[in-house]
TIRO-2110 file (N, C-alpha, C; in Angstrom, 1 decimal):
// TIRO-2110
-36.4, 183.6, 50.1, N, 1, A
-36.7, 184.3, 51.5, CA, 1, A
-38.7, 182.8, 51.9, C, 1, A
-38.4, 182.3, 52.0, N, 2, A
-39.6, 181.3, 52.0, CA, 2, A
-39.6, 181.9, 54.0, C, 2, A
-38.2, 180.9, 54.0, N, 3, A
-37.9, 180.7, 55.2, CA, 3, A
-38.4, 181.9, 56.5, C, 3, A
-37.4, 183.3, 56.0, N, 4, A
-38.1, 184.4, 56.2, CA, 4, A
-39.2, 184.6, 57.1, C, 4, A
-39.8, 185.0, 55.3, N, 5, A
-41.6, 184.4, 55.5, CA, 5, A
-42.0, 184.2, 56.7, C, 5, A
-41.8, 182.6, 57.2, N, 6, A
-42.2, 182.1, 57.7, CA, 6, A
-42.0, 182.5, 59.1, C, 6, A
-40.6, 182.5, 59.5, N, 7, A
-40.8, 183.1, 60.3, CA, 7, A
-41.0, 184.9, 61.3, C, 7, A
-41.1, 185.5, 59.5, N, 8, A
-42.2, 186.7, 60.1, CA, 8, A
-43.9, 186.3, 60.5, C, 8, A
-44.3, 185.5, 59.7, N, 9, A
-45.9, 184.9, 60.1, CA, 9, A
-45.1, 184.3, 61.3, C, 9, A
-44.6, 183.8, 61.5, N, 10, A
-45.3, 183.1, 62.6, CA, 10, A
-44.4, 184.1, 64.1, C, 10, A
-43.4, 185.2, 63.6, N, 11, A
-43.7, 186.4, 64.6, CA, 11, A
-44.4, 187.2, 65.3, C, 11, A
-45.6, 187.5, 63.9, N, 12, A
-47.2, 188.2, 63.6, CA, 12, A
-47.5, 187.2, 65.1, C, 12, A
-47.7, 186.1, 64.5, N, 13, A
-49.0, 185.4, 65.4, CA, 13, A
-49.1, 185.5, 66.7, C, 13, A
-47.5, 185.0, 66.8, N, 14, A
-47.4, 185.1, 68.7, CA, 14, A
-47.7, 186.7, 69.6, C, 14, A
-47.2, 187.3, 68.5, N, 15, A
-47.4, 188.8, 69.3, CA, 15, A
-49.1, 188.2, 69.6, C, 15, A
-49.7, 188.8, 68.3, N, 16, A
-50.4, 188.2, 68.2, CA, 16, A
-51.9, 187.5, 69.5, C, 16, A
-51.3, 186.5, 69.7, N, 17, A
-51.2, 185.3, 70.2, CA, 17, A
-51.1, 185.6, 72.3, C, 17, A
-50.2, 186.9, 72.1, N, 18, A
-49.8, 186.2, 73.6, CA, 18, A
-49.8, 188.7, 73.7, C, 18, A
-50.0, 188.6, 73.2, N, 19, A
-50.7, 190.6, 73.2, CA, 19, A
-51.0, 191.0, 74.4, C, 19, A
-52.1, 190.4, 76.0, N, 20, A
-51.9, 191.0, 76.9, CA, 20, A
-50.7, 190.4, 77.6, C, 20, A
-50.2, 189.2, 77.5, N, 21, A
-48.9, 189.5, 77.9, CA, 21, A
-47.5, 190.0, 77.9, C, 21, A
-47.2, 189.9, 76.6, N, 22, A
-46.5, 191.0, 76.0, CA, 22, A
-46.5, 192.8, 76.9, C, 22, A
-48.0, 193.4, 76.7, N, 23, A
-48.2, 194.4, 77.1, CA, 23, A
-48.2, 195.1, 78.6, C, 23, A
-48.4, 193.4, 79.6, N, 24, A
-47.8, 193.1, 80.6, CA, 24, A
-46.9, 193.9, 80.9, C, 24, A
-45.8, 192.7, 80.5, N, 25, A
-44.7, 192.6, 80.1, CA, 25, A
-43.5, 193.7, 79.9, C, 25, A
-43.5, 194.9, 79.3, N, 26, A
-43.8, 196.2, 78.8, CA, 26, A
-44.5, 197.0, 80.0, C, 26, A
-45.3, 196.8, 81.1, N, 27, A
-45.3, 198.0, 81.5, CA, 27, A
-44.8, 197.4, 82.8, C, 27, A
-44.4, 196.4, 83.6, N, 28, A
-43.8, 195.9, 84.2, CA, 28, A
-42.8, 197.0, 85.3, C, 28, A
-42.8, 196.6, 87.0, N, 29, A
-41.7, 197.7, 86.8, CA, 29, A
-39.9, 196.7, 86.5, C, 29, A
-40.1, 196.0, 86.6, N, 30, A
-38.8, 195.3, 86.1, CA, 30, A
-38.2, 195.3, 84.8, C, 30, A
-39.5, 195.9, 83.5, N, 31, A
-39.0, 196.4, 81.9, CA, 31, A
-39.2, 197.9, 82.8, C, 31, A
-39.3, 198.3, 83.6, N, 32, A
-38.7, 200.1, 83.9, CA, 32, A
-37.2, 200.1, 84.6, C, 32, A
-37.1, 199.3, 85.1, N, 33, A
-35.6, 199.3, 85.6, CA, 33, A
-34.5, 198.5, 84.5, C, 33, A
-34.5, 197.3, 84.1, N, 34, A
-34.0, 197.4, 82.7, CA, 34, A
-33.6, 198.2, 81.2, C, 34, A
-34.4, 198.9, 81.2, N, 35, A
-35.7, 199.8, 80.0, CA, 35, A
-33.9, 201.4, 80.4, C, 35, A
-34.4, 201.6, 82.0, N, 36, A
-33.6, 202.9, 82.1, CA, 36, A
-31.9, 202.5, 81.9, C, 36, A
-31.9, 201.4, 82.5, N, 37, A
-30.3, 200.8, 82.3, CA, 37, A
-29.8, 200.9, 80.7, C, 37, A
-30.6, 200.9, 80.6, N, 38, A
-30.6, 199.9, 78.2, CA, 38, A
-29.7, 201.7, 77.8, C, 38, A
-31.4, 202.1, 78.4, N, 39, A
-31.4, 203.8, 77.5, CA, 39, A
-30.1, 204.8, 78.4, C, 39, A
-30.1, 204.8, 79.5, N, 40, A
-29.1, 205.6, 79.8, CA, 40, A
-27.1, 205.5, 79.4, C, 40, A
-27.6, 203.9, 79.1, N, 41, A
-26.3, 203.2, 78.6, CA, 41, A
-26.3, 204.1, 76.6, C, 41, A
-27.3, 203.9, 76.4, N, 42, A
-27.4, 203.5, 74.6, CA, 42, A
-26.7, 205.4, 74.7, C, 42, A
-27.8, 206.2, 75.4, N, 43, A
-28.2, 207.7, 75.4, CA, 43, A
-26.4, 208.3, 75.5, C, 43, A
-25.3, 207.9, 77.2, N, 44, A
-24.2, 208.0, 77.1, CA, 44, A
-23.5, 208.1, 76.2, C, 44, A
-24.0, 206.4, 75.5, N, 45, A
-22.9, 206.8, 74.1, CA, 45, A
-22.9, 207.3, 73.0, C, 45, A
-24.0, 207.8, 72.6, N, 46, A
-24.0, 208.2, 71.5, CA, 46, A
-24.3, 209.9, 72.1, C, 46, A
-24.3, 210.4, 73.3, N, 47, A
-23.9, 211.6, 73.5, CA, 47, A
-21.7, 211.8, 73.5, C, 47, A
-21.3, 211.2, 73.3, N, 48, A
-19.9, 210.5, 73.4, CA, 48, A
-19.4, 211.0, 71.9, C, 48, A
-20.4, 210.0, 70.6, N, 49, A
-19.9, 210.5, 70.2, CA, 49, A
-20.8, 212.0, 68.9, C, 49, A
-21.8, 212.4, 69.5, N, 50, A
-22.2, 213.5, 68.5, CA, 50, A
-21.9, 215.5, 69.4, C, 50, A
-21.3, 215.8, 69.2, N, 51, A
-21.1, 216.9, 69.4, CA, 51, A
-21.7, 217.4, 70.4, C, 51, A
-21.6, 218.2, 71.6, N, 52, A
-22.0, 218.4, 72.7, CA, 52, A
-24.0, 219.0, 72.4, C, 52, A
-23.8, 220.4, 71.3, N, 53, A
-25.2, 220.5, 70.9, CA, 53, A
-25.8, 220.0, 70.6, C, 53, A
-26.4, 219.1, 70.5, N, 54, A
-26.9, 217.7, 69.9, CA, 54, A
-27.1, 217.1, 71.9, C, 54, A
-26.6, 216.8, 72.7, N, 55, A
-27.3, 216.3, 73.5, CA, 55, A
-28.6, 216.3, 74.7, C, 55, A
-29.6, 218.0, 74.0, N, 56, A
-31.0, 217.7, 74.4, CA, 56, A
-31.4, 217.2, 73.6, C, 56, A
-31.0, 216.9, 72.5, N, 57, A
-31.9, 216.1, 71.3, CA, 57, A
-31.5, 214.0, 71.8, C, 57, A
-30.2, 214.3, 71.9, N, 58, A
-30.2, 212.6, 72.5, CA, 58, A
-31.4, 212.9, 73.7, C, 58, A
-30.6, 213.3, 74.7, N, 59, A
-32.0, 214.0, 76.1, CA, 59, A
-34.0, 213.7, 75.7, C, 59, A
-34.2, 213.5, 74.9, N, 60, A
-35.6, 213.8, 74.6, CA, 60, A
-35.6, 212.4, 73.8, C, 60, A
-34.7, 212.6, 73.0, N, 61, A
-35.3, 211.1, 72.4, CA, 61, A
-35.8, 209.7, 73.6, C, 61, A
-35.0, 209.8, 74.5, N, 62, A
-34.6, 209.2, 75.6, CA, 62, A
-36.3, 209.0, 76.3, C, 62, A
-35.8, 210.1, 77.1, N, 63, A
-37.3, 209.9, 77.5, CA, 63, A
-38.8, 209.9, 76.3, C, 63, A
-38.7, 210.2, 75.7, N, 64, A
-39.9, 209.7, 74.9, CA, 64, A
-40.3, 207.9, 74.4, C, 64, A
-38.7, 207.2, 74.4, N, 65, A
-38.6, 205.8, 74.1, CA, 65, A
-39.3, 205.2, 75.5, C, 65, A
-38.7, 205.9, 76.6, N, 66, A
-38.9, 205.9, 77.8, CA, 66, A
-40.0, 206.1, 78.2, C, 66, A
-40.7, 206.2, 77.8, N, 67, A
-42.5, 206.7, 78.3, CA, 67, A
-43.2, 205.4, 77.7, C, 67, A
-42.5, 204.8, 77.0, N, 68, A
-43.2, 203.4, 76.1, CA, 68, A
-43.3, 202.4, 76.9, C, 68, A
-42.3, 202.2, 77.8, N, 69, A
-42.0, 201.5, 78.7, CA, 69, A
-41.6, 201.7, 79.7, C, 69, A
-42.3, 200.5, 80.1, N, 70, A
-42.1, 200.2, 82.3, CA, 70, A
-43.6, 201.0, 82.7, C, 70, A
-43.4, 201.7, 83.8, N, 71, A
-44.2, 201.9, 84.4, CA, 71, A
-44.4, 203.2, 84.8, C, 71, A
-43.1, 203.7, 84.0, N, 72, A
-43.8, 205.7, 84.2, CA, 72, A
-44.8, 206.7, 83.5, C, 72, A
-44.6, 207.1, 83.4, N, 73, A
-45.1, 207.4, 82.6, CA, 73, A
-44.6, 208.8, 82.1, C, 73, A
END
């Protein structure tokens, strides 16, 4: 587990040192475009597997995730 702990520590340090750049990237127009494409594909795939009565829940989850990424509120 030592290697995993080192990896987690390095990742945490990277995030802390680059927080401003990460926030800027997540709130960019490019992130919005990519996230919309990915979220649409995932939501469509989930809707194909679940019964239709769950479509609203899938759409709500997709919308909530989308609010956290990109430029659209």
